[in-house]
C-alpha positions as CSV (number, residue, x, y, z in Angstrom):
1,M,19.1,-18.2,10.6
2,N,20.6,-19.9,13.7
3,L,24.4,-20.3,13.0
4,K,24.8,-23.4,15.2
5,P,24.0,-25.9,12.3
6,L,26.6,-24.2,10.1
7,K,29.1,-24.2,12.9
8,Y,28.6,-28.0,13.5
9,F,28.7,-28.6,9.8
10,C,32.1,-26.8,9.5
11,E,33.5,-28.7,12.4
12,V,32.6,-32.0,10.9
13,V,34.2,-31.0,7.6
14,E,37.4,-30.0,9.4
15,A,37.5,-33.0,11.8
16,E,36.6,-35.4,8.9
17,N,34.6,-37.3,11.4
18,A,31.3,-36.6,13.2
19,N,32.4,-38.3,16.5
20,L,35.6,-36.3,16.6
21,A,33.7,-33.1,15.8
22,A,31.4,-33.8,18.7
23,T,34.4,-34.2,21.0
24,R,35.8,-30.8,19.8
25,L,32.4,-29.2,20.3
26,H,32.0,-30.8,23.8
27,V,28.6,-32.3,22.8
28,V,27.3,-35.9,22.3
29,P,27.4,-37.3,18.7
30,A,23.6,-37.2,18.6
31,A,23.7,-33.5,18.9
32,V,25.9,-33.2,15.8
33,S,23.6,-35.5,13.8
34,M,20.6,-33.4,14.9
35,Q,22.1,-30.1,13.8
36,L,23.2,-31.6,10.4
37,G,19.6,-32.9,10.0
38,H,18.3,-29.4,10.7
39,L,20.7,-27.9,8.2
40,E,19.8,-30.4,5.4
41,A,16.1,-29.9,6.0
42,L,16.6,-26.1,5.7
43,L,18.6,-26.4,2.5
44,G,16.5,-29.2,1.0
45,G,19.5,-31.4,0.2
46,K,22.3,-33.5,1.6
47,V,25.6,-31.9,2.6
48,F,27.4,-35.2,3.2
49,D,27.4,-38.5,1.4
50,R,26.8,-40.8,4.4
51,T,27.3,-44.0,2.3
52,S,31.0,-43.5,2.1
53,R,33.6,-43.9,4.9
54,P,34.8,-41.4,5.8
55,M,31.8,-39.2,4.8
56,K,32.4,-37.0,1.8
57,L,30.9,-33.7,0.9
58,T,28.2,-33.6,-1.7
59,T,28.2,-30.9,-4.4
60,L,25.9,-28.9,-2.1
61,G,28.4,-29.4,0.8
62,H,31.3,-28.2,-1.3
63,F,29.3,-25.1,-2.3
64,L,28.3,-24.4,1.3
65,Y,31.5,-24.9,3.2
66,P,33.6,-21.9,2.3
67,K,30.6,-19.6,2.5
68,A,29.6,-21.0,5.9
69,K,33.1,-20.6,7.2
70,A,33.2,-17.0,6.1
71,L,29.8,-16.2,7.6
72,I,30.8,-17.7,11.0
73,S,34.1,-15.8,10.9
74,D,32.3,-12.5,10.1
75,A,29.7,-13.1,12.8
76,Q,32.4,-13.8,15.4
77,R,34.3,-10.7,14.4
78,M,31.2,-8.6,14.6
79,L,30.5,-9.9,18.1
80,D,34.1,-9.3,19.3
81,E,34.0,-5.7,18.0
82,A,30.6,-5.1,19.5
83,K,31.8,-6.3,22.9
84,D,34.9,-4.0,22.6
85,V,32.6,-1.1,21.8
86,A,30.3,-1.9,24.8
87,S,33.3,-2.2,27.1
88,G,34.9,1.0,25.9
89,H,37.9,-0.8,24.5
90,L,37.0,0.1,20.9
91,G,35.4,3.3,19.7
92,W,33.2,3.7,16.6
93,L,32.9,6.5,14.1
94,S,30.5,6.2,11.2
95,I,30.9,8.8,8.4
96,G,28.5,9.4,5.6
97,F,29.9,11.1,2.6
98,T,29.1,12.4,-0.9
99,R,31.4,10.7,-3.4
100,S,33.0,14.0,-4.5
101,T,34.6,14.5,-1.0
102,I,36.8,11.5,-1.8
103,F,38.9,14.0,-3.8
104,S,39.3,16.4,-1.0
105,V,38.6,16.3,2.8
106,L,37.7,12.6,3.4
107,P,41.0,10.7,2.8
108,D,43.3,13.0,4.8
109,A,40.8,13.3,7.6
110,V,40.4,9.5,7.9
111,R,44.1,8.9,7.8
112,T,44.7,11.4,10.6
113,M,41.9,9.9,12.7
114,R,43.3,6.4,12.2
115,A,46.7,7.5,13.4
116,A,45.3,9.5,16.4
117,F,42.7,6.9,17.4
118,P,44.0,3.4,16.4
119,K,41.3,1.7,18.5
120,V,38.4,3.5,16.8
121,R,36.6,1.6,14.1
122,I,35.8,3.9,11.2
123,D,33.0,3.0,8.9
124,L,32.4,4.9,5.6
125,T,29.0,5.0,3.9
126,E,28.3,6.8,0.6
127,I,25.2,8.9,1.1
128,L,23.9,11.8,-1.0
129,T,23.6,15.1,0.9
130,E,19.8,15.0,0.7
131,H,19.7,11.6,2.6
132,Q,22.3,12.4,5.3
133,A,19.9,14.1,7.8
134,E,17.8,10.9,7.9
135,A,20.9,8.7,8.3
136,L,22.1,11.0,11.2
137,R,18.7,10.7,13.0
138,S,18.5,6.9,12.6
139,G,22.0,6.5,14.0
140,L,23.4,5.0,10.8
141,I,26.1,7.7,10.8
142,H,27.6,10.0,13.3
143,V,28.7,12.8,10.9
144,G,28.0,13.6,7.3
145,L,30.3,15.2,4.6
146,S,28.1,17.0,2.2
147,R,28.3,19.3,-0.9
148,A,25.7,21.8,-2.1
149,I,25.3,24.6,-4.6
150,G,23.2,27.6,-3.6
151,Q,21.3,28.1,-0.4
152,L,20.9,25.0,1.7
153,A,17.8,24.6,3.9
154,Q,19.2,23.9,7.4
155,E,17.2,21.8,9.8
156,D,16.8,22.8,13.5
157,D,18.1,19.5,15.0
158,L,21.3,19.5,13.0
159,D,24.6,21.4,13.2
160,Y,26.1,22.5,9.9
161,I,29.9,23.1,9.9
162,P,31.3,24.8,6.8
163,L,34.6,23.3,5.5
164,F,35.4,25.1,2.3
165,D,33.9,26.8,-0.8
166,E,35.3,26.0,-4.2
167,A,34.8,27.1,-7.8
168,L,33.0,24.9,-10.3
169,I,35.1,24.0,-13.4
170,A,34.5,22.1,-16.6
171,A,35.8,18.5,-17.1
172,V,36.4,17.9,-20.8
173,P,38.1,15.1,-22.8
174,S,41.8,15.7,-22.8
175,A,41.9,14.8,-26.5
176,S,39.3,17.5,-27.4
177,A,39.8,21.0,-28.8
178,L,38.3,22.4,-25.6
179,A,41.3,20.9,-23.6
180,R,43.7,23.1,-25.6
181,R,42.0,26.3,-24.2
182,K,43.1,27.9,-20.9
183,S,39.5,28.8,-20.1
184,L,36.1,28.1,-21.7
185,G,33.3,30.5,-22.6
186,P,29.6,29.9,-23.2
187,G,30.1,29.4,-26.9
188,D,32.8,26.8,-26.4
189,L,30.4,24.6,-24.4
190,A,27.3,25.2,-26.4
191,A,28.2,22.6,-29.0
192,S,29.1,20.0,-26.4
193,T,26.8,17.5,-24.7
194,F,26.4,18.0,-21.0
195,I,26.7,14.9,-18.7
196,S,24.6,15.4,-15.6
197,Y,25.0,13.7,-12.2
198,P,23.9,12.4,-9.7
199,K,20.8,10.7,-11.2
200,D,18.6,10.7,-8.1
201,P,15.1,12.1,-7.8
202,N,15.8,13.5,-4.3
203,S,19.1,15.3,-5.3
204,S,19.0,19.0,-6.3
205,F,22.7,19.1,-7.2
206,A,22.3,18.3,-10.9
207,R,19.5,20.9,-11.2
208,H,21.6,23.6,-9.5
209,V,24.6,22.8,-11.8
210,I,22.4,23.3,-14.9
211,Q,21.0,26.5,-13.5
212,A,24.5,27.8,-12.8
213,L,25.5,27.0,-16.4
214,E,22.4,28.7,-17.8
215,S,23.1,31.8,-15.6
216,A,26.5,31.9,-17.3
217,D,24.7,32.0,-20.7
218,V,25.7,28.4,-21.5
219,K,23.0,26.6,-23.6
220,V,22.8,23.2,-21.9
221,R,22.0,20.0,-23.9
222,V,21.8,17.1,-21.4
223,G,23.0,14.0,-23.2
224,Y,23.6,11.6,-20.3
225,E,22.6,11.3,-16.7
226,A,25.2,9.4,-14.6
227,K,24.4,7.9,-11.2
228,E,27.5,9.3,-9.6
229,I,30.6,11.5,-10.3
230,H,33.0,8.7,-11.3
231,T,30.6,7.5,-14.0
232,A,30.2,11.0,-15.2
233,L,34.0,11.4,-15.4
234,G,34.3,8.1,-17.3
235,L,31.8,9.3,-19.9
236,V,33.8,12.5,-20.2
237,A,37.0,10.5,-20.7
238,A,35.2,8.5,-23.4
239,G,34.6,11.7,-25.4
240,L,30.8,11.8,-24.8
241,G,30.6,15.4,-23.5
242,F,31.5,17.6,-20.5
243,T,30.5,18.0,-16.9
244,L,31.0,20.4,-14.0
245,V,32.9,19.4,-10.9
246,G,34.3,21.2,-7.9
247,K,37.9,22.4,-8.3
248,S,39.2,19.9,-5.7
249,V,38.2,17.1,-8.0
250,A,40.8,18.2,-10.5
251,D,43.6,17.5,-8.1
252,N,45.4,14.2,-8.9
253,N,42.6,13.1,-11.2
254,R,42.7,11.0,-14.3
255,S,45.0,12.1,-17.2
256,D,42.4,11.6,-19.9
257,I,40.4,14.5,-18.6
258,A,41.3,18.2,-18.7
259,F,39.8,20.6,-16.2
260,R,39.2,24.2,-17.3
261,P,37.5,27.2,-15.7
262,V,34.3,28.6,-17.3
263,K,34.0,32.3,-17.9
264,C,31.1,34.1,-16.2
265,L,30.4,31.0,-14.0
266,K,29.8,32.5,-10.6
267,A,28.2,29.7,-8.7
268,T,30.4,27.8,-6.1
269,A,30.1,24.5,-4.4
270,K,30.0,24.5,-0.6
271,V,31.4,21.6,1.3
272,F,30.4,21.1,4.9
273,A,29.9,18.6,7.7
274,I,26.7,17.8,9.4
275,R,26.0,16.3,12.8
276,R,23.1,16.0,15.2
277,K,22.8,18.6,17.9
278,G,23.3,17.3,21.4
279,P,26.0,16.6,24.0
280,P,29.7,16.5,23.0
281,H,30.9,13.3,21.4
282,Q,34.7,12.9,21.8
283,I,35.3,11.0,18.6
284,V,32.9,13.1,16.4
285,D,34.3,16.3,17.9
286,A,37.9,15.1,17.1
287,F,37.0,14.2,13.5
288,L,35.3,17.6,12.9
289,E,38.3,19.4,14.3
290,V,40.6,17.5,11.9
291,A,38.3,18.1,9.0
292,V,38.0,21.9,9.6
293,R,41.7,22.3,10.2
294,Q,42.7,20.4,7.1
295,S,40.1,22.2,5.0
296,R,41.5,25.6,6.0
297,E,45.0,24.4,5.2
298,R,43.8,23.4,1.7
């Protein structure tokens, strides 16, 4: 919708007088009345009680005002930032990430970038590995942080930058008997319910995790399918079963979960960055350099 009626409405509320609002807006009072009429016609109700002097907000007006104020402020901020990007005064980096990278490469890399490029706006969007190629091609993101188990099919128009490989370990309730063991074997996990994630028809991660467990002679009984890793870990903490995570997830994680290696489990998770092939991009190149360096240090 056109924001002008909302802008005029907010000005009248703050000026407490339509004529004074017109003066502040540098328009004639009739223009203010016309915009308020458009707004009320659009909403299907009155925003001011015009029988009182000074005019008072109706229930609809009270509901609308804070939301209209926030919307106008957000729109102005968006325009200001877009102008800065267009003029070169503000850079922009959009990062797509799988949620498990929150436990490893993502936070440190973003902190480093913010310190090195204070005028770069950094947007973060959670996107599963399988959806990141489409997001890169559409321009939604500039770089993706992904995780996969097994061989990943690489697409010709994308560059894949390996960051690190890590072992898969079991997350079990800290109050369970399994948490008292230093490592777990197939028999230890056979009696426990498996919590699978992410629940997404396009994701192969959950299927590869189950295959990895079965290759280690673990009989898998899927009891729950979580949408993402934090939900899966919450179900583990509640004592509803176990799940598999990358070793980096165990660092500084919740105290009601214990993380233990699984004997004979050979599969590893590969964490990597993805970008579109093409000419150099200063900010993307800088982020990838930071991510690769910090991953090696880890």
